[in-house]
C-alpha positions as CSV (number, residue, x, y, z in Angstrom):
1,M,56.6,-88.0,-27.8
2,W,54.1,-85.4,-28.9
3,S,54.4,-83.5,-25.6
4,K,58.2,-83.2,-26.1
5,R,57.7,-81.8,-29.6
6,F,55.4,-79.1,-28.3
7,T,57.4,-78.3,-25.2
8,P,59.3,-75.3,-26.9
9,I,55.9,-73.9,-28.0
10,T,54.2,-74.2,-24.6
11,K,57.3,-72.9,-22.9
12,H,57.2,-69.7,-25.0
13,K,53.5,-69.6,-25.6
14,Y,53.1,-66.0,-24.3
15,V,55.9,-64.8,-26.5
16,I,54.3,-66.5,-29.6
17,I,50.9,-65.1,-28.8
18,A,52.4,-61.6,-28.4
19,C,54.2,-62.0,-31.8
20,F,50.9,-62.9,-33.5
21,I,49.3,-59.8,-32.0
22,I,52.2,-57.6,-33.2
23,L,51.7,-59.1,-36.7
24,A,48.0,-58.2,-36.5
25,Y,48.9,-54.7,-35.4
26,L,51.1,-54.4,-38.5
27,M,48.7,-56.0,-40.9
28,P,47.1,-52.7,-42.2
29,Y,50.4,-51.7,-43.6
30,Y,50.8,-55.0,-45.5
31,V,47.2,-55.2,-46.7
32,L,46.4,-51.6,-47.5
33,G,49.9,-50.3,-48.6
34,E,49.7,-46.7,-49.7
35,D,46.0,-46.6,-48.8
36,T,47.0,-46.8,-45.1
37,H,46.2,-43.8,-42.9
38,I,49.5,-42.8,-41.1
39,R,50.6,-39.9,-39.0
40,V,51.0,-36.5,-40.6
41,H,52.8,-34.5,-38.0
42,D,56.6,-35.0,-38.1
43,N,56.1,-37.8,-40.5
44,L,54.2,-37.3,-43.8
45,D,54.9,-33.6,-43.5
46,S,58.6,-34.1,-43.1
47,N,60.7,-37.2,-42.5
48,I,59.3,-39.4,-45.2
49,V,60.1,-36.8,-47.8
50,W,63.5,-36.1,-46.3
51,Y,64.4,-39.8,-46.7
52,K,63.0,-39.9,-50.3
53,M,64.7,-36.7,-51.3
54,L,68.1,-37.9,-50.0
55,A,67.7,-41.4,-51.6
56,E,67.1,-39.7,-55.0
57,S,69.7,-36.9,-54.6
58,G,72.9,-38.7,-55.5
59,Q,74.4,-37.0,-52.4
60,I,74.0,-39.8,-49.8
61,F,77.8,-39.9,-49.3
62,T,79.7,-36.7,-49.4
63,L,82.8,-35.5,-47.5
64,A,81.7,-31.8,-47.7
65,D,78.4,-30.2,-46.7
66,V,77.1,-29.7,-50.3
67,T,73.6,-28.4,-50.9
68,L,70.5,-29.9,-52.5
69,P,68.9,-27.5,-54.9
70,N,65.4,-29.0,-54.5
71,V,64.7,-27.0,-51.4
72,I,65.2,-23.3,-50.4
73,N,67.6,-22.8,-53.3
74,G,70.2,-25.1,-51.6
75,L,69.4,-27.1,-48.5
76,P,72.6,-28.2,-46.7
77,R,73.2,-31.9,-46.9
78,S,73.8,-32.0,-43.2
79,A,70.1,-31.0,-42.6
80,L,69.2,-34.5,-43.9
81,P,69.8,-37.9,-42.3
82,S,73.2,-39.5,-42.2
83,A,74.4,-41.8,-45.0
84,F,74.8,-44.4,-42.3
85,D,71.2,-44.2,-41.2
86,A,69.5,-47.6,-41.9
87,M,66.2,-45.9,-42.9
88,V,68.0,-44.0,-45.7
89,W,68.9,-47.3,-47.3
90,L,65.4,-48.7,-46.9
91,Y,64.3,-45.7,-49.0
92,V,67.0,-46.4,-51.5
93,L,66.0,-50.1,-51.9
94,F,62.3,-49.8,-51.7
95,Q,59.4,-47.5,-52.5
96,P,58.6,-45.0,-49.6
97,M,55.6,-46.8,-48.2
98,T,57.4,-50.2,-48.3
99,A,60.4,-48.7,-46.5
100,Y,58.0,-47.2,-43.9
101,M,56.3,-50.6,-43.4
102,I,59.6,-52.4,-43.0
103,G,60.7,-49.7,-40.5
104,Q,57.5,-50.2,-38.5
105,T,58.1,-54.0,-38.4
106,I,61.7,-53.7,-37.2
107,M,60.6,-51.2,-34.5
108,R,57.8,-53.3,-33.1
109,F,59.6,-56.6,-32.8
110,V,62.9,-55.0,-31.4
111,A,60.8,-53.2,-28.9
112,F,59.0,-56.4,-27.8
113,F,62.0,-58.7,-27.6
114,G,64.2,-55.9,-26.0
115,M,61.7,-55.2,-23.2
116,Y,61.0,-59.0,-22.8
117,V,64.6,-60.0,-22.2
118,L,65.3,-56.9,-20.1
119,L,62.5,-57.9,-17.7
120,K,63.2,-61.6,-17.8
121,N,67.0,-61.5,-17.4
122,H,67.4,-58.4,-15.2
123,I,64.5,-56.4,-13.8
124,L,62.4,-59.4,-12.8
125,R,65.1,-62.0,-12.8
126,K,64.3,-63.5,-9.4
127,N,60.5,-63.1,-9.7
128,N,59.9,-63.4,-13.4
129,V,56.4,-64.3,-14.4
130,P,56.4,-65.1,-18.2
131,L,52.9,-63.8,-18.6
132,I,53.7,-60.4,-17.1
133,S,57.0,-60.0,-18.9
134,A,55.4,-60.9,-22.3
135,G,52.3,-58.8,-21.6
136,A,54.2,-55.6,-20.5
137,A,56.6,-56.1,-23.5
138,L,53.7,-56.3,-25.9
139,G,52.2,-53.1,-24.5
140,F,55.5,-51.4,-25.0
141,A,56.0,-52.8,-28.5
142,I,52.7,-51.4,-29.9
143,L,52.8,-47.9,-28.5
144,P,52.2,-45.1,-31.0
145,Y,55.8,-44.2,-31.4
146,W,57.1,-41.4,-33.5
147,P,57.6,-43.5,-36.7
148,S,60.9,-42.0,-37.9
149,G,62.5,-42.6,-34.5
150,L,62.9,-46.3,-35.4
151,L,64.9,-47.7,-32.4
152,S,65.6,-44.3,-30.8
153,I,62.9,-45.0,-28.2
154,A,61.8,-48.6,-29.0
155,G,65.4,-49.9,-28.8
156,L,66.2,-48.5,-25.4
157,P,65.3,-51.6,-23.4
158,L,67.4,-53.8,-25.8
159,A,70.3,-51.4,-25.4
160,L,70.0,-51.5,-21.6
161,H,69.8,-55.3,-21.6
162,I,73.0,-55.4,-23.6
163,F,74.9,-53.0,-21.4
164,L,73.7,-54.7,-18.2
165,T,74.9,-58.0,-19.6
166,I,78.3,-56.6,-20.6
167,R,78.6,-55.0,-17.2
168,S,78.0,-58.2,-15.3
169,S,79.6,-60.7,-17.7
170,G,82.6,-58.7,-18.8
171,K,84.8,-60.4,-21.4
172,A,82.6,-63.5,-21.2
173,T,79.8,-61.6,-22.9
174,P,78.8,-63.6,-26.1
175,I,79.9,-62.0,-29.4
176,Y,76.4,-61.5,-30.7
177,Y,75.8,-59.0,-27.9
178,W,78.6,-56.9,-29.3
179,I,77.3,-57.2,-32.8
180,V,73.8,-56.0,-31.8
181,L,75.4,-53.2,-29.8
182,C,77.2,-52.0,-32.9
183,L,74.1,-52.3,-35.1
184,I,71.8,-50.2,-32.9
185,P,73.4,-46.8,-33.8
186,F,72.5,-47.3,-37.5
187,F,68.8,-47.7,-36.5
188,S,68.5,-44.9,-33.9
189,S,69.3,-41.3,-33.2
190,F,72.2,-40.1,-31.1
191,I,70.8,-36.6,-30.7
192,L,67.3,-37.7,-29.7
193,T,67.9,-40.3,-27.0
194,F,71.2,-42.2,-27.1
195,V,73.3,-39.2,-26.1
196,F,71.5,-39.2,-22.8
197,F,71.5,-43.0,-22.5
198,L,75.3,-43.2,-23.1
199,A,75.8,-40.3,-20.7
200,L,73.9,-42.3,-18.0
201,M,75.9,-45.4,-18.8
202,G,79.1,-43.4,-18.4
203,L,78.1,-42.0,-15.1
204,W,77.2,-45.6,-14.0
205,W,80.6,-46.8,-15.0
206,L,82.3,-43.9,-13.1
207,F,80.2,-44.7,-10.0
208,D,81.2,-48.3,-10.2
209,W,84.8,-47.4,-10.5
210,I,84.7,-45.1,-7.4
211,R,82.6,-47.5,-5.4
212,M,84.6,-50.7,-6.2
213,K,88.0,-48.9,-6.7
214,Q,88.4,-51.0,-9.9
215,A,87.5,-50.0,-13.4
216,N,85.3,-52.3,-15.5
217,W,87.1,-51.7,-18.8
218,T,84.8,-54.0,-20.8
219,F,81.8,-52.0,-19.8
220,F,83.8,-48.8,-20.6
221,A,84.7,-50.3,-24.1
222,A,81.0,-50.9,-24.8
223,I,80.1,-47.2,-23.9
224,A,83.1,-45.8,-25.8
225,G,82.5,-48.1,-28.8
226,M,78.8,-47.2,-29.2
227,T,79.6,-43.5,-28.8
228,S,82.3,-43.7,-31.4
229,I,79.9,-45.3,-33.9
230,Y,77.4,-42.5,-33.4
231,I,80.1,-39.9,-33.9
232,L,81.2,-41.5,-37.1
233,K,77.6,-41.9,-38.3
234,N,77.0,-38.2,-37.7
235,Y,80.3,-37.0,-39.2
236,L,78.6,-34.6,-41.6
237,L,76.5,-32.9,-38.9
238,I,79.6,-32.5,-36.7
239,Y,81.6,-31.2,-39.6
240,S,79.0,-28.5,-40.4
241,M,78.6,-27.5,-36.7
242,F,82.3,-27.2,-35.8
243,F,84.5,-27.0,-38.8
244,E,82.6,-25.4,-41.7
245,S,82.8,-21.6,-41.8
246,G,80.0,-19.6,-43.4
247,F,77.1,-21.8,-42.3
248,T,75.0,-20.4,-39.5
249,S,72.0,-22.5,-38.6
250,H,68.6,-20.9,-38.0
251,R,68.8,-22.7,-34.6
252,N,71.2,-20.0,-33.4
253,E,68.2,-17.7,-33.1
254,L,65.9,-20.1,-31.2
255,D,64.2,-18.2,-28.4
256,L,62.2,-20.9,-26.7
257,G,61.4,-21.2,-23.0
258,H,59.5,-18.2,-21.6
259,K,57.0,-19.9,-19.4
260,D,56.3,-18.4,-15.9
261,L,56.4,-20.7,-12.9
262,P,52.6,-21.6,-12.9
263,G,52.8,-22.4,-16.6
264,T,55.9,-24.5,-16.0
265,L,54.2,-26.5,-13.3
266,D,51.1,-27.0,-15.6
267,L,53.5,-28.4,-18.3
268,F,55.0,-30.7,-15.7
269,L,51.7,-32.2,-14.7
270,H,50.6,-32.4,-18.3
271,N,53.7,-34.3,-19.3
272,L,53.6,-36.6,-16.3
273,I,50.0,-37.5,-17.0
274,N,49.8,-37.4,-20.8
275,A,53.4,-37.6,-22.0
276,H,54.7,-35.9,-25.1
277,T,53.3,-36.4,-28.6
278,H,56.4,-38.3,-29.7
279,D,56.6,-40.6,-26.7
280,L,53.0,-41.4,-25.8
281,S,53.0,-44.2,-23.2
282,L,49.2,-44.3,-22.4
283,H,50.1,-44.9,-18.8
284,F,47.6,-42.8,-16.8
285,L,44.4,-44.8,-16.8
286,I,45.9,-48.2,-15.8
287,I,49.6,-48.1,-15.2
288,F,49.5,-45.1,-12.9
289,P,46.9,-46.5,-10.5
290,I,48.5,-50.0,-10.5
291,I,51.8,-48.5,-9.4
292,G,49.9,-46.9,-6.5
293,L,48.1,-50.1,-5.6
294,A,51.4,-52.1,-5.8
295,L,53.0,-49.6,-3.4
296,L,50.1,-50.1,-1.0
297,V,50.5,-53.9,-1.2
298,A,54.2,-53.5,-0.7
299,A,53.7,-51.4,2.4
300,Y,51.1,-53.9,3.8
301,R,53.5,-56.8,3.2
302,K,56.5,-54.7,4.5
303,L,58.3,-55.0,1.3
304,K,60.9,-52.6,0.0
305,P,60.1,-52.1,-3.7
306,K,63.2,-50.0,-4.4
307,Q,63.1,-50.6,-8.2
308,L,59.5,-49.5,-8.5
309,I,60.0,-46.4,-6.4
310,G,63.3,-45.6,-8.2
311,F,61.9,-45.9,-11.7
312,F,58.7,-44.0,-10.8
313,L,60.6,-41.1,-9.2
314,F,63.0,-41.0,-12.2
315,N,60.0,-40.5,-14.5
316,V,58.6,-37.8,-12.3
317,F,62.0,-36.1,-12.4
318,L,62.1,-36.4,-16.2
319,S,58.7,-34.7,-16.5
320,L,59.9,-32.0,-14.1
321,W,63.1,-31.5,-16.1
322,Y,61.2,-31.4,-19.4
323,A,58.9,-28.7,-18.0
324,F,61.6,-26.6,-16.4
325,W,63.6,-26.6,-19.6
326,Y,60.9,-24.2,-20.9
327,W,60.9,-22.1,-17.7
328,E,61.8,-18.4,-18.2
329,G,64.5,-18.7,-15.5
330,W,66.6,-20.8,-17.9
331,R,66.9,-18.0,-20.4
332,V,69.9,-16.7,-18.6
333,V,71.8,-19.9,-19.4
334,K,70.4,-20.2,-22.9
335,D,71.3,-16.6,-23.8
336,N,74.9,-17.0,-22.7
337,F,75.7,-20.6,-23.8
338,M,74.9,-21.4,-27.4
339,V,74.7,-25.1,-26.9
340,A,72.0,-24.7,-24.3
341,N,70.0,-22.7,-26.8
342,T,70.5,-24.9,-29.9
343,F,70.3,-28.3,-28.3
344,N,67.2,-29.6,-26.6
345,F,68.4,-31.1,-23.3
346,S,64.8,-31.9,-22.3
347,R,64.6,-34.7,-24.8
348,I,65.7,-37.1,-22.1
349,H,61.9,-37.4,-21.5
350,F,61.9,-39.9,-24.4
351,F,62.9,-42.4,-21.8
352,H,59.3,-42.2,-20.4
353,P,57.7,-45.1,-22.2
354,A,60.3,-47.7,-21.4
355,I,60.3,-46.7,-17.7
356,W,56.5,-46.7,-17.4
357,Y,56.3,-50.2,-18.8
358,L,59.1,-51.4,-16.5
359,C,57.1,-49.9,-13.6
360,F,54.0,-51.7,-14.9
361,A,55.7,-55.1,-15.0
362,I,57.2,-54.6,-11.5
363,A,53.9,-53.5,-10.0
364,L,52.0,-56.4,-11.6
365,T,54.6,-58.8,-10.3
366,I,54.1,-57.5,-6.7
367,L,50.4,-58.0,-7.0
368,W,50.8,-61.5,-8.6
369,K,53.3,-62.7,-6.0
370,H,51.7,-61.5,-2.8
371,F,47.9,-62.1,-3.2
372,K,46.6,-65.1,-5.1
373,F,43.2,-63.5,-5.8
374,F,45.0,-60.7,-7.7
375,K,46.2,-63.1,-10.4
376,P,43.0,-62.9,-12.5
377,F,43.0,-59.2,-12.0
378,V,46.6,-59.0,-13.3
379,V,45.6,-60.9,-16.5
380,I,42.6,-58.5,-17.0
381,L,44.9,-55.5,-16.6
382,L,47.4,-56.7,-19.1
383,V,44.6,-57.4,-21.6
384,L,43.0,-54.0,-21.1
385,Q,46.3,-52.1,-21.4
386,C,47.3,-53.9,-24.5
387,W,43.9,-53.6,-26.0
388,M,43.8,-49.8,-25.3
389,V,47.2,-49.4,-27.0
390,F,46.3,-51.7,-29.9
391,Q,43.3,-49.5,-30.8
392,L,45.7,-46.6,-31.5
393,N,47.4,-48.3,-34.4
394,E,47.9,-45.7,-37.2
395,E,45.1,-47.0,-39.5
396,N,42.5,-46.9,-36.7
397,K,43.6,-43.6,-35.2
398,Y,44.1,-41.5,-38.3
399,S,41.1,-42.9,-40.3
400,E,38.9,-42.0,-37.3
401,I,40.5,-38.5,-37.2
402,G,39.9,-38.2,-40.9
403,T,43.4,-37.3,-42.1
404,P,44.4,-38.5,-45.6
405,T,46.0,-41.8,-46.5
406,F,49.6,-42.0,-47.7
407,K,48.5,-42.0,-51.3
408,Q,45.9,-39.2,-50.8
409,F,48.4,-37.0,-48.9
410,Y,51.0,-36.9,-51.7
411,S,48.4,-37.0,-54.5
412,E,50.9,-37.9,-57.2
413,S,48.5,-38.0,-60.1
414,L,47.1,-34.6,-59.2
415,F,50.5,-33.0,-59.0
416,Q,51.5,-34.7,-62.2
417,E,48.7,-32.8,-63.9
418,I,50.1,-29.5,-62.5
419,E,53.6,-30.4,-63.7
420,D,52.3,-31.2,-67.1
421,Y,50.3,-27.9,-67.2
422,I,53.3,-25.8,-66.3
423,G,55.2,-27.7,-69.0
424,D,58.8,-26.9,-68.0
425,D,61.5,-28.9,-66.2
426,Q,60.9,-28.7,-62.5
427,S,64.4,-27.5,-61.9
428,N,63.7,-24.3,-63.9
429,Y,61.1,-22.8,-61.6
430,R,60.4,-22.5,-57.9
431,V,57.1,-22.9,-56.0
432,V,55.6,-22.2,-52.6
433,S,52.4,-23.6,-51.0
434,I,49.6,-21.9,-49.1
435,G,47.3,-23.9,-46.8
436,L,49.3,-27.0,-47.7
437,H,52.4,-28.7,-46.4
438,P,55.3,-27.9,-48.8
439,T,56.6,-31.4,-48.5
440,I,53.7,-32.5,-50.7
441,A,55.2,-30.5,-53.6
442,Q,58.7,-31.7,-52.6
443,Y,57.6,-35.4,-52.7
444,N,56.3,-34.8,-56.3
445,G,59.6,-33.4,-57.5
446,F,58.9,-29.6,-57.3
447,Y,61.7,-27.3,-56.2
448,T,60.3,-25.4,-53.2
449,L,61.2,-22.1,-51.5
450,D,59.3,-23.2,-48.4
451,T,60.1,-26.2,-46.2
452,Y,60.1,-27.9,-42.9
453,N,63.6,-29.0,-41.7
454,N,65.5,-29.3,-38.4
455,T,68.2,-26.9,-39.6
456,F,68.8,-24.5,-42.5
457,P,70.8,-21.3,-43.1
458,L,69.7,-18.5,-40.8
459,S,70.3,-16.0,-43.7
460,Y,67.7,-17.8,-45.8
461,K,65.2,-17.6,-42.9
462,H,65.7,-13.8,-42.8
463,K,65.1,-13.6,-46.6
464,F,62.0,-15.8,-46.5
465,R,60.6,-13.8,-43.6
466,K,60.4,-10.7,-45.8
467,V,57.9,-12.6,-48.0
468,I,55.5,-13.3,-45.2
469,A,56.2,-10.4,-42.9
470,P,52.9,-8.6,-43.6
471,E,50.9,-11.7,-42.7
472,L,53.0,-12.3,-39.5
473,E,52.0,-8.8,-38.4
474,K,48.4,-9.8,-38.5
475,N,48.8,-12.7,-36.1
476,A,50.9,-12.4,-33.0
477,K,51.0,-16.1,-32.3
478,L,52.2,-16.9,-35.8
479,K,54.8,-14.2,-35.5
480,S,56.1,-15.6,-32.3
481,Y,56.0,-19.1,-33.7
482,F,58.1,-18.2,-36.7
483,D,60.6,-15.9,-34.9
484,T,61.2,-17.9,-31.8
485,W,61.4,-21.3,-33.5
486,G,61.0,-21.1,-37.3
487,G,61.5,-24.7,-38.2
488,R,58.6,-24.4,-40.6
489,L,59.4,-22.0,-43.4
490,Y,55.8,-21.8,-44.5
491,M,53.8,-19.3,-46.4
492,F,51.9,-18.3,-43.3
493,V,48.6,-16.5,-43.6
494,G,47.3,-14.6,-40.6
495,D,43.7,-15.7,-40.9
496,L,44.6,-19.4,-41.3
497,G,46.9,-19.7,-38.3
498,K,48.8,-23.0,-38.0
499,H,46.6,-24.9,-40.3
500,Y,48.1,-26.5,-43.4
501,M,45.7,-29.1,-44.6
502,F,42.7,-27.5,-46.2
503,T,40.9,-30.0,-48.4
504,K,38.6,-29.4,-51.3
505,K,35.7,-29.7,-49.0
506,S,36.7,-26.5,-47.2
507,K,34.5,-23.4,-47.9
508,K,37.1,-21.0,-46.6
509,T,38.7,-18.4,-48.9
510,I,41.6,-16.1,-48.5
511,D,40.1,-12.6,-48.8
512,D,42.9,-10.3,-47.8
513,L,46.3,-11.9,-48.5
514,T,49.3,-9.5,-48.1
515,I,52.6,-10.9,-49.1
516,N,55.8,-9.2,-50.3
517,T,55.8,-10.4,-53.9
518,G,59.0,-8.6,-54.7
519,A,60.8,-10.5,-52.0
520,L,59.3,-13.8,-53.3
521,K,60.5,-12.9,-56.8
522,Q,64.0,-12.2,-55.5
523,L,64.1,-15.7,-54.1
524,G,63.1,-17.0,-57.5
525,G,59.4,-17.7,-56.8
526,D,57.4,-18.5,-59.9
527,F,54.3,-20.3,-58.8
528,I,52.0,-20.6,-55.7
529,F,50.1,-23.8,-55.0
530,S,47.2,-22.7,-52.8
531,A,44.7,-25.1,-51.2
532,L,42.2,-22.1,-51.0
533,P,41.2,-19.5,-53.5
534,I,43.0,-16.1,-53.1
535,E,40.3,-13.4,-53.7
536,N,42.7,-10.5,-54.0
537,F,45.4,-12.3,-56.0
538,K,45.8,-9.3,-58.4
539,E,46.7,-7.0,-55.5
540,N,49.6,-9.3,-54.7
541,G,51.1,-9.4,-58.1
542,L,49.7,-12.9,-58.9
543,R,48.0,-14.2,-62.0
544,Y,45.4,-17.0,-61.6
545,E,46.1,-19.9,-63.9
546,R,43.5,-22.6,-63.1
547,N,42.6,-25.1,-60.4
548,F,43.3,-28.8,-60.3
549,V,41.1,-31.4,-58.6
550,K,40.5,-35.2,-58.7
551,D,37.5,-37.1,-57.4
552,N,39.5,-39.6,-55.3
553,L,42.0,-37.1,-53.9
554,P,41.5,-34.6,-51.0
555,W,43.1,-31.4,-52.4
556,K,41.9,-28.7,-54.8
557,I,45.0,-26.8,-55.9
558,Y,44.7,-23.2,-57.1
559,L,47.7,-22.4,-59.3
560,Y,48.9,-18.8,-59.3
561,R,51.8,-17.4,-61.3
562,V,54.0,-14.8,-59.6
563,V,54.2,-11.9,-62.0
564,G,55.0,-9.0,-59.6
565,S,54.0,-5.5,-60.4
566,E,52.9,-5.1,-64.0
């Protein structure tokens, strides 16, 4: 009797163990809360503040592309996430760190179960080894994903499982598959990954139609349905791009992709080996060699591992495509077709993690099935890969690097002191930051003239450039960075380069700042928050007020008032 009661547990023991490991991976968020160390790049310095700002703006739903006055004297609403983005509503309902924690939890468990059912029901269906399916899915689930992507990368295996099921089952597909298919768009980005995913599904449907001379309309309905939901979700972005006159995005002047052929090939190898910062798959030390070993075993056993070879070559192609997108030869296309210049078609490389872990599972299955003495080796490899990935949880990684915690980064009590000192409503003055991410000021309610966003008016970029033009002339790399991309409208200083996190421990000073204070005044600039002392502040039409510092927070803010020439 007892054995029957425990049968469901023993049958799914690897899944249960994996779930406990995922909970352990997530535990720092739940235990430490705002004292957790989390990623700064494209996270603390941007997306978290975008969600918070939108949640507090009163402009979540709008039929026209209104502006938010908090940023650059009017940031277009279309520059921020969609009203139908699930993360927006997490930030509406919860405090930012709680919303972040919930997002991480959703991402990890969907990644695990999506990869697990994809392997079990499709990829390894005839040769499924529960230990391998659960182990590979666990490794995939705890990868150091870009946090704000939510299911953009982590949800790809689940989406593929659903589409494969609909393709094979047709109208007999259970209703809950359709429900999940309709939910995924609200937790993921069309522009980042699913535009490519759905394009591939569409090509697959077309290939099936040509090959079988009969259209699978249920499969087509799934593709068209999900695409339609994404279009509706992104209605405001589409409206601003195609129907609103007068708004020209700074992306129209993007001038990326000038690598020569050797540089392009170096980028290809780097991406193939190390992946991209937003889709790290940690595949080179273990997964890469195991794929090679599995191919040798397959050759010895005279097998035809078409899946493994196909997935591996597809990933090689993705790295090659990613690298060649930045090859100078593409400039002819980008210069003549605006969509090729403003839309990053290389982002299909975000498929890498899912494919590497499919390859890992297939390779381990080949070893497991064809040599008994490889079985302990397979277990060791799964443990090593998952342990290596587990060590890169955000608290471990960023506490070791030494970046601030969530609470330290935004330093609310410190910036409350600055607000109290200025003594005016935050909407009545404008600030910029030097040596500091402007989103810190934005998070604390200040109205900033500097920012980091995916899109904003090109005309404003030109006006802001006048403020920092003298400093850009001092540093060719900064000048190129701002002029060819320019997503960061920062108060760049030639001597500081691309460094925006100078703490109170820094001994550095800004000895020769040269900014166009007149242009800053024209934009409405009233104060500068500087993480470093500006020695020649008087020469720049600034007046030093005082500095602000707290024992338990990392920043020392030097407050300067913009007075112009007196």
